[in-house]
N, C-alpha and C positions, 0 to 999 in steps of 0.2 A: 370911617376913618377921616380925620380932618386933613385937608390938603396943607402941605407945607411949602414954603418958598425956597427951601434948601434943595440943591441938586444932589443927585446920587448917581454914581456909576452903577453898572449892573453886571449880571452873571451870565455865563454860558454853561450849560450842563450837558454832558454827553448822555443821552438817553436812548433806549430802544424805541422803535416806532410803536405808537399806541394803537391798539385795536380793541374794540369793545362790542359786546352784544347789547342789544337794547335792554336797559334796566340793570345791566351788569356793571358794577363799579370796580371790577378787577382789571388792572392794566396789564396787557400781555405784550411780550416782546417779540417782534417779527424781524425787522431789519434795523441797522444802525440809524439813529436820528440825532441831530444836534438841536437842543432847545436853547433859544437865545432871548432871554428877557431884555427888554429895551426900555429905558426911561427917556421920554421926550418932553422937553420944556421950552418955554420961550427964554429970551435973554434975561428976564427978571426972575426966572426960576419957577414960574407957574407951569403946571402940567398942561400939556396940550392933549385934550381928549378928542374922541370921535374919529380917529384915523382908521383906515381900512387896510387890509393886506396889500391892496394895489398902490397904496401910498409909499410903501417901503421897497427899497432895493438893497439886496444883500449879496456880497461877493465873498467867496472862499478862495484865498490865494489869487485874487483878481478875477476869478471865474464867477459869473452871475449864477445864482442858485434859485430854484423854484421853491418858494416859501409858503407856509400856511401861518395863520395867526389865531391865537386865542387870547382872551383877556384874563387877567388874574381872577376875575369874578367867576369865570366858567371853568378854569383849569382844575383838574382833579387832584393834582399833586399837592399834598400837605407840606408844611414847613418843618424841617428838622433843623433846630437851632443849637449851636454850641456856644456857650458863653465862657470866655476866659477872663478871670479876674486876677490882677496882680495883687499879691498879698504880702510883699516884702515890707519891712518896717518903715522905710521912707515913704510908703504909701498909706501909712496908718491914718492920717487926717482924711484922706479921700475915702477910705473904707467906711468911715462913719456916714458918708453920703450914699455910697454904693449899696450898703445894706438896706436902704430904704426903698429901693426901686425894683426889687424882685417881683412885686405884685403887678408891675406893668408888662411883664414879658408875655403872659398869655393874652391879655386883651389887645395889646398893641402890636405884637410881633408874630406869635405863632398861631393865634386864632384858636378856634374850637377843635380843629382836627390836627393841629400840630403838636410837636413835642420839643422839649428843651432839656439839655444837660448842662451842668456847671462844673468847670475846673478852676481851681485856684493854683497859683504858681508863685514861687519865690526861688529858693534853691532846690525845691522839689516840685514835682507835678502831682497834684492831688485831686482826685475826682470827688467833688462835693455831692453830686447826684448824677446818676445815669439818666438816659432819656426818659422823660415822664411828661404826661399831659396835666398832671395835678398841680394847680397853681400854688397850693399851700406848700408842697414839697419844694418847688422852685423858690418861693419866697424864703423858706427856711434855709435853703442852700446859700442864698445871698447873705442872710443875717448871720450865718455861722462862720463866714470867712474871717480869719484873723491873721495877724502878722506872725510869722515864724522865724524869719531871718531879717537882718537889717537892710542890706542893699541888693542882694542877688535877685535877679528877676529873669528867669529863663524863658523869655517870650517866644523865641523861635522854637525851642523844644516843646513848649506848650501848644503852639500852633500845629506842629507835626503830630502831637498826640491827639489833639482835638480833631484834626482831619481824619486820622485813622478811625476814631470813634464815629465820625460822621459817615465814613465809608462803609460802616456796617448797616446803615439805614438803607431802606429800599432805594434803588437807583431811580425810581420814579418820584422820589421826594425832592423838594427844593432844599438844597443843603446850604445853610447860612452860618457864618461865624461872627459873633459880636465880641470885640475885645475891649475891655475896660482896663487900661494900663497906661504907662508911659509910652512914648512913641519909639523908644529904642530898647535894644536887648541888653541884658546884663548877665553874661556868663553861660549862654547856651552852648551845647556841644554840636548841635545840628547847624548846618549852613543854610543861610537864607535862600539861595537858589534852589536847594533841595526841597525846602519846605514849600516854596512857591510852586514848584512842579507837582508836588504831592497834592496841593490844593487845586491846581488846575486840572489834574487828571481825575480827581474825585468830584469835580464840578462844584467846588465850594466858593461862594462869594464872601469876601471878608469886609466887615465894617468895623474898623478900629475907631473907638471913641477914646481919645487920649487926653491926658492932663499934664501940666507941669508941676513937678514936686515943689519947686520954689514958689510958684503962684498959689498952689493950694495951701502951702504952709502959712502964707500971709493971711489967708481967710479963715484959718482954723482956730478953734478954741482948745485950751489944754485938755478938756474932757473928750475931744475928738480923737485923741491919740491913745489907743490901747497900750498897756504895758508891754514892753519888749522882753524877749528871753533874757534872763540875767538881771531883770529889774531896771534896765536902762530905758529912759523915756525921752532921750535927747535926739530923736530922729529928725526933728524940724531943722535944727542947725546943720546936722550932717547932710540931710537931704538937699538943702539949698546949696551947699558947697559942691556936692557931687553933681548937681544939675549944671552948674557953670562949667564943669570940666568935661561935659559930654557933647558940647555943641558941635564939634567937628565929626562926630561919629555918624554912621549911616542911619537914616531914619527908616526903621524897619516898617513902621505903620504905613508910611507913604507907599513903600514898595509893595506891600501886601495888598493894599487897596487898589493901586493902579493896575497890578498884574492879574488880579482875580476879578476885577469888575466892581469892587466896592467903592466906598468913599471914606476918606479920612476925616472924621469929625473931631471936635475938641470940646472939652467942658471944664468948668472951674467950680461952679456952684451946683447945688442940688437942682435948681431950676434948669440950668443948662444941661445937666445930665439927663433929666427927664425929657427935655426937648430932643436930645440926641437919640434916645431910645424911640421916641415917637416918630422921628424922621426916618429912622431905619425901618420901622414897621410900615410907615406910609409908602416908602420906596418899594418894599416887597409887594405891597397890595395895590400898587398903582402902575404896574408895568404892562407894556404890550409884550405878549409872549409869542415870538416868532420861532419857527422850527423848520428844519430842512434836512433832507437826506443827501449827504455829500455826493457829488458826482465822482466817478472813479478818478483816483489820483495815484501817482507813483511816489508821492512824498509821504514818508512815514513819520516825520517829526511834527513839530508844532505848526498848526495851520492858522494863519492870520485871516480874520474876517473884518469886513467893513460894512456898515449900514448907513444908508443915505435916505432922505425923504425929499425928493425933487420938488414936491408941491409945497414944502415948507423949507426953503433954502436957508432961512435964518434960524431954524430950530436948533437947540442944543441936544445932541443925541449922546446918551451914555450907554456904552456896551463894553464888554470885556474884549481884550485884545485878540482872542482866538481860542482854539481848543486843541486837544491831543486826540488823534484818532484812536479808537479802541484797538487793543492788541488782539 
C-alpha cells in the first residue's frame, strides 16, 4: 500500500479475547476484550512507524489499562466492508464517476481475505450485493447503481441498515463502512443518535466520502446524467438550488466520522474519488492495533478512552471516542 499524507481517525471494536493453538487460524472467545486501532502521524500527515506497545498509554474512563499491540500486517481479522451509495436523481452526475471505482475496493480496501457488500439508497434502501470476496461482483454492483428518485436520500436509514448487515459478520472481523454520498440526510425515519449508537455497539468505523451536488453539477457533462423516472433530466438545476437550501442542516457525515472513529473525506472529480478510496484503504492497513481487557467498572454506559504517546508528544493520534460494554 502506498502511504498517504491524509489523516484518518480510527475505530474501536468490542471483541472477545483471542486464543489460538499453534497453526490454528480459528479465533476463540474467552473473555471480553476491546480492540483499539490507532493511527499515528506527524503534523504533516506522515505515518509514524516503528512504535512499540511501551510507547502507548491508554486510559478507560481515566483509569490506565494494560494493553497489548499487534500491527495490521499480523492481525488475523479480515475486513468486512459495507459500501453505501446515494442514488437519488440529484446525484446522477456523480454516479457516472462512482460506477468506475468498484474495481478498487478489493485491492485497496478489503484485501484478499476481506469481503464487501453494496447498498444503494434514495427513497428506498436496496442491497446491490451481499458480502462477497469476488471483485467482479463488487464492480458490477457499483456499475448497476442508478437513480430512482429525484432528491430523497435516506442516509441515516441506510447507515442503520448497513450496520445491521455488518453485525452479522464475525465479531472478529474489522467492520468498516464507506459512504459515497452527500454529507446530509434527506428524509430518513431513523434518528442520527440511534444510528451512531448502533454503529458504536457493532464496532463499525465509518468513512464518509462526500460531494457537493452543486459542485459536481458544474463539472459534469450532459451524458453523465442518466434519465430520471418520468423522463426528466433536469436534475442539475434542481440539485444546485436544493444544495443552497441545506446549508443550515446538520452535517450527518461529520457526526458519523467523528463518533465512530472514521474521517470525513470529500471528492469532486474521478481522481479525487479514487484518492479517497485509496486513503481509506491505507488507513485500515496502516494502524497500530491496541487491545485491552477492561478493568472492572460499575459504569454500564458508554466508556470514554484516551490514547497518548509520551515519547512523541507532537504526534497526531486518531482514535474513536470510546466503546459500549458488552451486555
